[in-house]
C-alpha positions, 0 to 999 in steps of 0.5 A: 500500500502506498501511504501519503507522507506525514506532515508536521503542522505549525499554526500562528495564532495572531500577528506578532507571535511565533508559529507553534507545532500543533500536530501531524497529519498525512497528505498527498502533497503540500496543498492537501496537507494545508487544507487538511491542517485547516480542517483539523487544527483551525476549525474555530479560527484559531490561527492566521497562518499555517505552515506544513513541513514534511516530517522526513525533511525535519532535522533535530539535535539529539537530547543526549548531546544537549550538554556539548551542543548547548554549552558554548552559549553559556559563556555569552551573556548577551544571549540571555539578557537578564541584566535589565528589566522589561517595561510592563507595556512590552508584550510577547517578549 
């Protein structure tokens, strides 16, 4: 049996926010995957933008390598700006 490829679905709920992974589904092509994602994950107008990516095309770091992979960032304090306060009127930071 020829099975359709698996797609990962990302939805952005409103302008200014990041796309978030919401799930996976099968589709014959990208157009069908987006339409299926809309029907499954955005039935109640939950989003303003949908991304689909073939699961086979995603690459990720291995959690086993977390120490050596992320250690170099610890000595660069500018990557974690904890030395100043954010004004209360700044949202989604």
